[in-house]
N, C-alpha and C positions, 0 to 999 in steps of 0.2 A: 341634090337630091332634097325633099321636101322636109322642113324643119318644124318643128312645136317650137314656139320661140315665147317666153315670157318675158314680157316687159314690164318691170315691178318698180315702184316708187312709192314716197308719201302721195298724200293728198295735195293737190296744188303745183304737183310738178309736170304737169303737161303730158299725163299719159294718153288722155282723150284725143288731145290735139294731135300729138303723134298718131294715134290710132286713124284720125282723120285725114292726116299728110300722106300715109301711107295707102288709103283709099284712093285719093286724088293722085299721087304718082303713078299707080298702077293704072287707074282706069282710063288717065289720058295716054298710056301706051295701047290701049285696047284691049287689057285684061277686064275680066268681070268676075267679082267679088261677093261673097256673101258675109253680110255683118249681123251680129249678132249682138245683143245686151241684155242687161238685167239690172232692173231696180235703178234706172239713169235717174239725174234730178229733174230732168227735164218732161218726163214720164214714159211712159210704156211704149215701147216701139220706137226709142228716139235714143241716138247718141249724140252727144254734145259736150262743147268743151266751154272752160270759163270764158275764152276769149270770146263766144257768142257763136259759134259755129255749132250747126246740128244739122243732121242727115236721119232719116228712116232706118230703122232698122228692126230685125225681127227679136220679140220678146223670148227670151231663153229662160221661162218661167220654172218652178219646180216641177220635175218629173219630164222636162223636156229633152227629146234624144236627139242628139245632134247629129248622129252617124244615120240614124233611120232618115232622119229631115233629108239630109243631102243626098244620100241614096234616092229616095223619092223623088228632089228634085232634079237629080241627073237623070233619074230612070224616065221622068217625064217629057226628056228631052231638053231640059234646062242645062244652062253653062254654068258654072263655077271653076274659077281657075286660082283662089286662096278663099280663106277664112279670116275674118276679125272678129274676135271676140272681147267686147268690153266688160268694166267691171267683173272680173272674172273671179274675182275672190268671194264672190258670192254663190257663185256654182258649187253643188256638190261633186266631191270626189269621184264619183262614176261618171258624171259628165266630162270631168277633166278627163278621164277613161275613153270615153266616148272622141273626145277630141285627137287624142293622140292615135285612134284607132283611124280618124279622117286621113290623117299625114300619113299612116302607114299602108292602109289598104285600100285609099282612092287619091293617094300621091298628092295632096294636095298639101300647100305652106298653111300653117295655122300661126296666126301672130294673136297672143293673148295679152291684155292689159288689166294688171288691180293693183291693189296695195296689198300689202304681204299680211301685217299684222294689224289687230283691231285697236281700239282704243285703250285695252287693256295690256296692249304691247302682246299679245298672243296672235299665234298664227291662225289666220282662216282656213278653215277645210279644204278650201278650193285651190288656195294658193301654197300650202303645203305641197298638195297633188301637184301641181304644177311643177314646184321645185324636184320635187322627186321625178317627174318624168320626162319634163322640157330636155330639148336638146341643146338649148341654150337658156341662160337667164342674164336679161340684160338690166341693167339699175340704172334708170333714166341718170342724166348727166345735167339735166335743168334742176339744179340743185331749190328747193323749198326752204326757206329760211323762219327762222324761230322769232319770236317776238325781240332776243337779244341778238340776233344778227347771227347766230351761230347757225350751221345747216342743221335743217330740222329732219330727224330721223323717226319720229313717232308720231301717230295719231292721236289727238285729245278728244275726249267727246266732252260737250260744256251744257249746260244749264245755268241762263242767266252768267254766262261767263265764267262760271267754276267749274271747274274739273270734275267728272264723275268716274268712277272705277265699276260701277254695278249697273247691269240693266242688261236687254238683251243685245246679244250680237251684232246684229244687222237692224239700225234704226237710219232710216233714208234721211240723210241731211247734207248740208254744205259751208263751208267756210263762210262764206257770205252773208248768213243768216243772221237773224236781226239778236244780240247779246239774250234778250229775254227767253228767245225758242231754243231747243234741242240743236246745237250746232257742233262744228267742229272745228280743232286749232292743231296747226301744227308746230311741233315743240322739238328741242333739241334733247336728248336724253337727261341730262341734268334736271331740266325744268319739269320734264314729263315726271320723272322719279319725285320732284318736291310737290309735284300739282301745281305747277305755279303757271298760270296762263297768263296773257297779255292783262287780262282785267285785274286779275288777284294782285298780281305786280303793281300795275297801276294805283290801286286803292291803297296798297300798303305804302308807297311813297309818297301817298298825300294823306295818311295814318297820321291824326296828332299826338298820337303815341310815340311817333318817331323825331324826337326832338335832337335838333344839332347840340354839339358838344362842345360845351365851351372850355380851352384849355387856359389855366392862368399861370402865370408866373413867367410864360415865355415870350421874350420881345417877338413883333410883328416880323421885323427884319431881322435876318440875322448880321451878327455885327462881321465887320471884314477886317481883321486887325492885316497891316503890311509888316 
């Protein structure tokens, strides 16, 4: 049976790479898919991964109707065996409903990829609707890591390396942007709660206010008695 599958994870965990891998595996078996994306870092109408892979896609802008687009494509003699929707967190809830209808009424598998929560650790409306409707929710097993080495579970927005918690929900950026620009960083929950990015942690470690504590009256070596 066709399924609506939501592949979720933090930034930098390989979602777009997996989308491109699914496209490659199915296309080499003679299947034809339709790829959609929204606000990809590579620009309009592109699906890209941080490994440098990129392919053309249909830009699903605000107001775009997935179901109507695919019905028109099939009615005109086009072929579509499956659907890939990347950056699905940016989609409106009604667009997620359209993807579910594509599965149920057109009998097509739909693979949606996106992050679950924004930089404030709040659910994206599109991701929330996917969790509500998807036949399966798959958390990607390629773990992104916080600067401390722990598993990263939260996405942080940074300005000049400093974490911010206010602003528009959608601001396109990347984890590899210059520290002086608006960028993103993946953090563990502990450091997201403390608003401690790699830059602020480094600054704290180098601060002259952090002085070594000298303990007096204690021998450097413990005395060993026989």
